[in-house]
C-alpha positions as a Markdown table, in Angstrom:
| # | Residue | x | y | z |
|---|---|---|---|---|
| 1 | Met | 5.2 | 100.8 | -60.8 |
| 2 | Val | 5.9 | 101.4 | -64.5 |
| 3 | Tyr | 8.2 | 98.3 | -64.5 |
| 4 | Tyr | 5.4 | 96.1 | -63.2 |
| 5 | Val | 3.0 | 97.4 | -65.8 |
| 6 | Phe | 5.7 | 96.7 | -68.5 |
| 7 | Lys | 6.2 | 93.1 | -67.2 |
| 8 | Ile | 2.4 | 92.5 | -67.2 |
| 9 | Ala | 2.0 | 94.0 | -70.7 |
| 10 | Ile | 4.8 | 91.9 | -72.2 |
| 11 | Thr | 3.6 | 88.7 | -70.6 |
| 12 | Thr | 0.0 | 89.4 | -71.6 |
| 13 | Val | 0.8 | 90.2 | -75.2 |
| 14 | Leu | 2.7 | 87.0 | -75.6 |
| 15 | Ile | -0.2 | 84.9 | -74.2 |
| 16 | Val | -2.7 | 86.6 | -76.4 |
| 17 | Leu | -0.4 | 86.3 | -79.4 |
| 18 | Ile | 0.0 | 82.6 | -78.9 |
| 19 | Ser | -3.8 | 82.1 | -78.5 |
| 20 | Glu | -4.5 | 84.1 | -81.7 |
| 21 | Ile | -2.0 | 82.0 | -83.6 |
| 22 | Ala | -3.4 | 78.8 | -82.2 |
| 23 | Lys | -6.9 | 79.8 | -83.6 |
| 24 | Arg | -5.4 | 79.9 | -87.0 |
| 25 | Ser | -3.0 | 77.0 | -86.7 |
| 26 | Thr | -3.1 | 74.6 | -83.8 |
| 27 | Phe | 0.4 | 73.3 | -84.8 |
| 28 | Trp | 2.1 | 76.7 | -84.7 |
| 29 | Gly | 0.2 | 77.7 | -81.6 |
| 30 | Ala | 1.4 | 74.5 | -79.9 |
| 31 | Val | 5.0 | 75.2 | -81.0 |
| 32 | Leu | 4.9 | 78.6 | -79.5 |
| 33 | Ala | 3.1 | 77.5 | -76.4 |
| 34 | Ser | 5.6 | 74.6 | -75.9 |
| 35 | Ile | 8.5 | 77.1 | -75.8 |
| 36 | Pro | 9.0 | 77.9 | -72.1 |
| 37 | Val | 8.2 | 81.6 | -72.7 |
| 38 | Val | 6.8 | 82.1 | -69.2 |
| 39 | Ser | 9.8 | 80.5 | -67.6 |
| 40 | Val | 12.3 | 82.5 | -69.7 |
| 41 | Leu | 10.4 | 85.7 | -68.9 |
| 42 | Ala | 10.4 | 84.8 | -65.2 |
| 43 | Met | 14.2 | 84.2 | -65.4 |
| 44 | Ile | 14.7 | 87.5 | -67.2 |
| 45 | Trp | 12.6 | 89.3 | -64.5 |
| 46 | Ile | 14.4 | 87.6 | -61.7 |
| 47 | Tyr | 17.8 | 88.4 | -63.1 |
| 48 | Thr | 16.9 | 92.0 | -63.9 |
| 49 | Glu | 15.6 | 92.5 | -60.3 |
| 50 | Thr | 18.1 | 90.5 | -58.3 |
| 51 | Lys | 21.1 | 89.5 | -60.4 |
| 52 | Asp | 21.0 | 86.3 | -58.4 |
| 53 | Ile | 22.4 | 83.5 | -60.7 |
| 54 | Glu | 21.9 | 80.9 | -58.0 |
| 55 | Lys | 18.2 | 81.7 | -57.7 |
| 56 | Ile | 17.8 | 81.5 | -61.5 |
| 57 | Ser | 19.7 | 78.2 | -61.5 |
| 58 | Gln | 17.5 | 76.7 | -58.7 |
| 59 | Phe | 14.4 | 78.1 | -60.5 |
| 60 | Ser | 15.4 | 76.4 | -63.7 |
| 61 | Ile | 16.0 | 73.0 | -62.0 |
| 62 | Ser | 12.6 | 73.2 | -60.2 |
| 63 | Val | 10.9 | 74.0 | -63.5 |
| 64 | Phe | 12.6 | 71.0 | -65.1 |
| 65 | Trp | 11.3 | 68.6 | -62.5 |
| 66 | Leu | 7.9 | 70.2 | -62.4 |
| 67 | Val | 7.4 | 69.9 | -66.1 |
| 68 | Ile | 7.1 | 66.1 | -65.7 |
| 69 | Pro | 3.9 | 66.2 | -63.6 |
| 70 | Ser | 2.5 | 68.9 | -65.9 |
| 71 | Leu | 2.5 | 66.5 | -68.8 |
| 72 | Met | -0.4 | 64.7 | -67.1 |
| 73 | Phe | -2.6 | 67.6 | -68.1 |
| 74 | Phe | -1.7 | 67.3 | -71.8 |
| 75 | Val | -2.2 | 63.6 | -71.9 |
| 76 | Leu | -5.4 | 63.4 | -69.9 |
| 77 | Leu | -7.3 | 66.4 | -71.5 |
| 78 | Pro | -7.5 | 65.0 | -75.1 |
| 79 | Leu | -8.3 | 61.5 | -73.8 |
| 80 | Leu | -11.3 | 62.9 | -71.8 |
| 81 | Leu | -12.4 | 65.1 | -74.7 |
| 82 | Lys | -12.3 | 62.1 | -77.1 |
| 83 | Lys | -14.5 | 60.1 | -74.6 |
| 84 | Gly | -17.2 | 62.8 | -75.1 |
| 85 | Ile | -16.7 | 64.5 | -71.7 |
| 86 | Gly | -17.5 | 68.2 | -71.9 |
| 87 | Phe | -14.7 | 70.7 | -72.3 |
| 88 | Tyr | -14.9 | 72.4 | -68.9 |
| 89 | Met | -15.3 | 69.1 | -67.1 |
| 90 | Ser | -12.3 | 67.7 | -69.0 |
| 91 | Leu | -10.3 | 70.8 | -68.2 |
| 92 | Gly | -11.2 | 70.6 | -64.5 |
| 93 | Val | -10.5 | 66.9 | -64.1 |
| 94 | Ser | -7.2 | 67.3 | -66.0 |
| 95 | Ala | -6.2 | 70.2 | -63.8 |
| 96 | Leu | -7.1 | 68.4 | -60.6 |
| 97 | Met | -5.2 | 65.2 | -61.7 |
| 98 | Thr | -2.2 | 67.4 | -62.5 |
| 99 | Leu | -2.3 | 69.0 | -59.1 |
| 100 | Ile | -2.4 | 65.5 | -57.5 |
| 101 | Val | 0.6 | 64.4 | -59.5 |
| 102 | Tyr | 2.4 | 67.6 | -58.6 |
| 103 | Tyr | 1.7 | 66.9 | -54.9 |
| 104 | Ala | 2.9 | 63.3 | -55.3 |
| 105 | Met | 6.1 | 64.4 | -57.0 |
| 106 | Ile | 6.9 | 67.1 | -54.5 |
| 107 | Ser | 6.1 | 64.7 | -51.6 |
| 108 | Ala | 8.4 | 62.1 | -53.1 |
| 109 | Phe | 11.2 | 64.7 | -53.4 |
| 110 | Asp | 10.7 | 65.8 | -49.8 |
| 111 | Lys | 11.0 | 62.1 | -48.7 |
| 112 | Ile | 14.4 | 61.8 | -50.5 |
| 113 | Gly | 15.6 | 65.1 | -49.2 |
| 114 | Met | 15.5 | 66.9 | -52.5 |
| 115 | Lys | 14.3 | 70.5 | -52.3 |
| 116 | Leu | 12.6 | 72.2 | -55.3 |
């Protein structure tokens, strides 16, 4: 139980730290947010708990391919905001479109026999 609290605390502190830095400097906040901190932490937790290098390798490959559809969010959100659409609506539409692109990519991979 202590281990899970530790994992949650470390992950939470990093997210709060990035958001606080972003309030002061969007550039440095973006730099820190663009570093795959969550993925790296997940790999550390997976390795610590399982020592399964194959699982980490597969996880890394899956993250690589799934970053591509996630870019939809970061392209669409500023476009919608610049068009005067409210923040929460823009956020929701961007998230929904990202989910659709995720689904399309995963479906395409399934059709060609590639498992993520």
